[in-house]
C-alpha positions as a LaTeX table, in Angstrom:
\begin{tabular}{lrrr}
\hline
Residue & $x$ (\AA) & $y$ (\AA) & $z$ (\AA) \\
\hline
Unk1 & 0.08 & $-0.02$ & $-0.18$ \\
Unk2 & 0.97 & 3.59 & $-1.15$ \\
Unk3 & 2.41 & 5.39 & 2.08 \\
Unk4 & 0.30 & 8.54 & 2.92 \\
Unk5 & 2.32 & 12.10 & 3.60 \\
Unk6 & 0.54 & 14.89 & 5.34 \\
Unk7 & 1.99 & 18.54 & 4.12 \\
Unk8 & 1.15 & 21.32 & 5.93 \\
Unk9 & 2.03 & 24.52 & 4.46 \\
Unk10 & 1.92 & 28.23 & 5.01 \\
Unk11 & 0.65 & 30.43 & 2.69 \\
Unk12 & 1.80 & 31.05 & $-0.80$ \\
Unk13 & 5.47 & 32.97 & $-1.49$ \\
Unk14 & 8.73 & 32.95 & 0.26 \\
Unk15 & 8.45 & 35.91 & 2.08 \\
Unk16 & 5.16 & 35.48 & 3.62 \\
Unk17 & 3.99 & 31.99 & 3.68 \\
Unk18 & 4.92 & 28.90 & 1.84 \\
Unk19 & 8.18 & 28.60 & $-0.23$ \\
Unk20 & 6.40 & 27.71 & $-3.66$ \\
Unk21 & 9.23 & 25.68 & $-5.28$ \\
Unk22 & 9.89 & 23.76 & $-2.43$ \\
Unk23 & 6.40 & 23.25 & $-1.98$ \\
Unk24 & 5.95 & 22.05 & $-5.53$ \\
Unk25 & 9.48 & 19.81 & $-5.86$ \\
Unk26 & 8.29 & 18.16 & $-2.48$ \\
Unk27 & 4.55 & 17.48 & $-3.92$ \\
Unk28 & 6.33 & 16.13 & $-7.09$ \\
Unk29 & 9.19 & 14.17 & $-5.08$ \\
Unk30 & 6.34 & 12.30 & $-3.31$ \\
Unk31 & 4.27 & 11.74 & $-6.56$ \\
Unk32 & 7.19 & 10.22 & $-8.40$ \\
Unk33 & 8.49 & 8.18 & $-5.49$ \\
Unk34 & 4.69 & 6.58 & $-4.98$ \\
Unk35 & 3.36 & 8.38 & $-2.01$ \\
Unk36 & 0.01 & 9.83 & $-1.83$ \\
Unk37 & $-0.25$ & 13.25 & 0.22 \\
Unk38 & $-2.92$ & 15.51 & 1.60 \\
Unk39 & $-2.07$ & 19.06 & 1.90 \\
Unk40 & $-2.93$ & 21.02 & 5.16 \\
Unk41 & $-2.35$ & 24.20 & 6.67 \\
Unk42 & $-3.91$ & 26.34 & 9.71 \\
Unk43 & $-7.62$ & 28.19 & 9.18 \\
Unk44 & $-5.54$ & 31.64 & 10.26 \\
Unk45 & $-4.44$ & 35.35 & 9.39 \\
Unk46 & $-0.64$ & 35.65 & 7.95 \\
Unk47 & 1.06 & 37.43 & 10.13 \\
Unk48 & 1.86 & 39.56 & 7.14 \\
Unk49 & 1.44 & 40.51 & 3.05 \\
Unk50 & 4.40 & 41.08 & 1.37 \\
Unk51 & 4.39 & 42.51 & $-2.22$ \\
Unk52 & 6.92 & 39.73 & $-4.22$ \\
Unk53 & 7.62 & 42.20 & $-6.26$ \\
Unk54 & 8.71 & 45.13 & $-4.85$ \\
Unk55 & 9.80 & 43.56 & $-0.80$ \\
Unk56 & 7.50 & 45.83 & 0.31 \\
Unk57 & 5.18 & 44.62 & 3.12 \\
Unk58 & 1.36 & 46.28 & 2.18 \\
Unk59 & $-1.95$ & 46.53 & 4.34 \\
Unk60 & $-3.86$ & 43.55 & 3.64 \\
Unk61 & $-5.23$ & 40.31 & 5.60 \\
Unk62 & $-4.82$ & 37.15 & 4.01 \\
Unk63 & $-5.67$ & 33.88 & 5.20 \\
Unk64 & $-2.70$ & 31.10 & 5.21 \\
Unk65 & $-5.38$ & 28.27 & 4.42 \\
Unk66 & $-7.37$ & 30.47 & 1.72 \\
Unk67 & $-3.12$ & 31.30 & 0.56 \\
Unk68 & $-2.05$ & 27.76 & 0.80 \\
Unk69 & $-5.08$ & 26.62 & $-1.56$ \\
Unk70 & $-3.42$ & 28.14 & $-4.43$ \\
Unk71 & $-0.49$ & 25.99 & $-4.44$ \\
Unk72 & $-2.82$ & 22.74 & $-3.79$ \\
Unk73 & $-5.00$ & 23.67 & $-5.97$ \\
Unk74 & $-8.03$ & 23.55 & $-4.12$ \\
Unk75 & $-6.76$ & 20.17 & $-2.27$ \\
Unk76 & $-5.91$ & 21.13 & 0.78 \\
Unk77 & $-7.93$ & 20.83 & 4.40 \\
Unk78 & $-7.66$ & 22.93 & 7.89 \\
Unk79 & $-5.22$ & 21.56 & 9.92 \\
Unk80 & $-7.55$ & 21.15 & 12.68 \\
Unk81 & $-8.90$ & 18.21 & 10.67 \\
Unk82 & $-5.68$ & 16.23 & 10.32 \\
Unk83 & $-5.75$ & 12.83 & 12.38 \\
Unk84 & $-2.42$ & 11.37 & 13.27 \\
Unk85 & $-3.87$ & 7.45 & 12.23 \\
Unk86 & $-4.27$ & 8.39 & 8.56 \\
Unk87 & $-0.83$ & 9.44 & 7.92 \\
Unk88 & 2.26 & 7.93 & 7.56 \\
Unk89 & 4.41 & 10.73 & 8.18 \\
Unk90 & 4.93 & 14.41 & 8.50 \\
Unk91 & 6.55 & 17.08 & 5.64 \\
Unk92 & 6.33 & 20.92 & 6.13 \\
Unk93 & 8.18 & 23.15 & 3.25 \\
Unk94 & 9.87 & 26.24 & 3.95 \\
Unk95 & 9.51 & 29.62 & 3.22 \\
Unk96 & 9.19 & 32.81 & 5.85 \\
Unk97 & 5.72 & 31.78 & 6.60 \\
Unk98 & 7.19 & 28.81 & 8.82 \\
Unk99 & 8.46 & 31.38 & 11.20 \\
Unk100 & 5.75 & 33.93 & 10.84 \\
Unk101 & 2.67 & 31.65 & 10.50 \\
Unk102 & 3.54 & 28.57 & 11.54 \\
Unk103 & 5.41 & 29.59 & 14.67 \\
Unk104 & 7.06 & 33.31 & 15.67 \\
Unk105 & 10.47 & 32.36 & 15.36 \\
Unk106 & 11.02 & 35.44 & 12.73 \\
Unk107 & 10.09 & 37.62 & 15.61 \\
Unk108 & 10.79 & 35.86 & 18.94 \\
Unk109 & 14.02 & 33.55 & 17.65 \\
Unk110 & 14.49 & 30.98 & 20.40 \\
Unk111 & 11.83 & 32.24 & 22.31 \\
Unk112 & 9.10 & 32.10 & 20.02 \\
Unk113 & 5.72 & 30.20 & 20.15 \\
Unk114 & 4.10 & 27.70 & 17.36 \\
Unk115 & 0.62 & 27.60 & 16.34 \\
Unk116 & $-1.12$ & 25.52 & 18.42 \\
Unk117 & $-2.64$ & 23.34 & 15.60 \\
Unk118 & 0.83 & 22.70 & 14.32 \\
Unk119 & 2.71 & 22.09 & 17.51 \\
Unk120 & $-0.70$ & 19.41 & 18.20 \\
Unk121 & 0.51 & 17.84 & 14.93 \\
Unk122 & 3.80 & 17.76 & 15.33 \\
Unk123 & 3.58 & 16.04 & 19.01 \\
Unk124 & 0.89 & 13.69 & 17.67 \\
Unk125 & 2.96 & 12.34 & 14.74 \\
Unk126 & 6.44 & 12.15 & 16.76 \\
Unk127 & 4.27 & 10.86 & 19.75 \\
Unk128 & 3.36 & 8.10 & 16.90 \\
Unk129 & 6.81 & 7.37 & 15.82 \\
Unk130 & 6.19 & 8.21 & 12.86 \\
Unk131 & 8.66 & 10.26 & 10.70 \\
Unk132 & 8.69 & 14.02 & 10.07 \\
Unk133 & 10.81 & 16.19 & 7.29 \\
Unk134 & 11.31 & 19.54 & 7.62 \\
Unk135 & 13.07 & 22.02 & 4.37 \\
Unk136 & 14.54 & 25.43 & 4.63 \\
Unk137 & 13.64 & 27.19 & 7.51 \\
Unk138 & 10.53 & 24.74 & 9.15 \\
Unk139 & 13.27 & 22.83 & 11.09 \\
Unk140 & 13.02 & 25.52 & 14.06 \\
Unk141 & 9.93 & 24.44 & 14.83 \\
Unk142 & 11.38 & 20.88 & 15.69 \\
Unk143 & 14.39 & 22.18 & 17.23 \\
Unk144 & 11.19 & 23.77 & 19.64 \\
Unk145 & 8.95 & 20.83 & 19.93 \\
Unk146 & 11.27 & 18.19 & 19.85 \\
Unk147 & 13.95 & 17.43 & 22.77 \\
Unk148 & 17.86 & 16.68 & 21.86 \\
Unk149 & 17.05 & 16.83 & 17.89 \\
Unk150 & 19.96 & 16.43 & 15.50 \\
Unk151 & 18.71 & 18.73 & 12.37 \\
Unk152 & 20.10 & 21.25 & 9.80 \\
Unk153 & 18.56 & 24.39 & 8.09 \\
Unk154 & 21.72 & 24.57 & 6.16 \\
Unk155 & 25.31 & 26.66 & 7.37 \\
Unk156 & 23.49 & 30.07 & 8.81 \\
Unk157 & 25.52 & 30.30 & 11.81 \\
Unk158 & 22.82 & 32.70 & 13.48 \\
Unk159 & 19.93 & 30.17 & 13.11 \\
Unk160 & 22.41 & 27.42 & 14.28 \\
Unk161 & 22.96 & 29.04 & 17.21 \\
Unk162 & 19.58 & 29.97 & 17.81 \\
Unk163 & 18.61 & 26.29 & 17.18 \\
Unk164 & 21.11 & 25.33 & 20.07 \\
Unk165 & 20.09 & 27.34 & 22.36 \\
Unk166 & 17.30 & 25.20 & 22.50 \\
Unk167 & 18.84 & 22.29 & 22.91 \\
Unk168 & 19.38 & 20.72 & 19.43 \\
Unk169 & 22.17 & 19.84 & 17.38 \\
Unk170 & 22.95 & 21.40 & 14.17 \\
Unk171 & 24.67 & 20.25 & 11.15 \\
Unk172 & 26.20 & 22.42 & 8.55 \\
Unk173 & 24.84 & 20.89 & 5.13 \\
Unk174 & 25.17 & 22.30 & 1.45 \\
Unk175 & 22.51 & 21.14 & $-1.56$ \\
Unk176 & 21.28 & 18.33 & $-1.62$ \\
Unk177 & 22.44 & 16.59 & 1.75 \\
Unk178 & 19.95 & 15.58 & 4.12 \\
Unk179 & 20.54 & 15.32 & 8.48 \\
Unk180 & 18.84 & 11.89 & 9.32 \\
Unk181 & 18.02 & 11.78 & 13.02 \\
Unk182 & 17.02 & 8.02 & 13.70 \\
Unk183 & 16.05 & 8.10 & 17.25 \\
Unk184 & 13.30 & 10.83 & 16.50 \\
Unk185 & 12.43 & 10.13 & 12.99 \\
Unk186 & 13.23 & 13.52 & 11.80 \\
Unk187 & 14.74 & 14.56 & 8.10 \\
Unk188 & 15.81 & 18.01 & 7.63 \\
Unk189 & 17.95 & 19.36 & 4.82 \\
Unk190 & 18.50 & 23.43 & 3.89 \\
Unk191 & 17.07 & 24.34 & 0.28 \\
Unk192 & 16.69 & 28.10 & $-0.32$ \\
Unk193 & 18.53 & 28.97 & 3.34 \\
Unk194 & 21.24 & 28.21 & 0.89 \\
Unk195 & 21.90 & 30.37 & $-2.66$ \\
Unk196 & 20.05 & 28.22 & $-4.61$ \\
Unk197 & 18.81 & 27.24 & $-8.05$ \\
Unk198 & 15.34 & 25.55 & $-8.81$ \\
Unk199 & 17.34 & 22.95 & $-9.19$ \\
Unk200 & 18.85 & 22.44 & $-6.18$ \\
Unk201 & 15.81 & 22.80 & $-4.59$ \\
Unk202 & 14.59 & 19.37 & $-6.47$ \\
Unk203 & 17.55 & 17.85 & $-5.33$ \\
Unk204 & 16.99 & 18.09 & $-1.57$ \\
Unk205 & 13.19 & 17.97 & $-1.44$ \\
Unk206 & 13.37 & 14.20 & $-3.57$ \\
Unk207 & 16.53 & 13.22 & $-0.72$ \\
Unk208 & 14.53 & 14.33 & 1.49 \\
Unk209 & 11.18 & 12.82 & 1.07 \\
Unk210 & 13.02 & 9.73 & $-0.05$ \\
Unk211 & 14.66 & 9.24 & 3.50 \\
Unk212 & 11.04 & 10.33 & 5.07 \\
Unk213 & 9.78 & 7.44 & 3.20 \\
Unk214 & 12.15 & 4.76 & 4.24 \\
Unk215 & 11.59 & 6.00 & 7.58 \\
Unk216 & 7.88 & 5.07 & 7.27 \\
\hline
\end{tabular}
């Protein structure tokens, strides 16, 4: 039977939501490797809205679930509907939405809070001993919630130091590389935490999905 993977999105667009390349490449890798997936997002207001052409913040209100539906082509559910028994693993693409909408890491650093539905989903998956994959900046959520987790966000010394202050162990990585924590069943890869081309993103997403499915 094909594995079924839950994918948490955080909006649409790297500056205020889910990173689109990372999200699409993750879904492509899951499909190519024979897994089924269901996208989820919390039904909450975005922390901010960014004009991705100018880089300026704009005075609009947008909903994380509604914006994430752009990537999922409408096939998405509120994260409140997540049931850990229905899935074999969990994957979280990056983008600043992971650090703004799924958590407050971009504002509060190690003192950040995690969206309650995201926290419940991660904890339920981890408690069920099912694997969790996180790309780009999304591993900060795992550092906050999983004690002594081993992970990567690439080679950013400042972010690595912040994660280590939470008790995580950080390993520097390059494109296409993953860090596997077999004890916690956590797989992470840096993606756009490094200067990257879209082909680099696919390499990382494909490698991460491969390891997540192996652990599942």
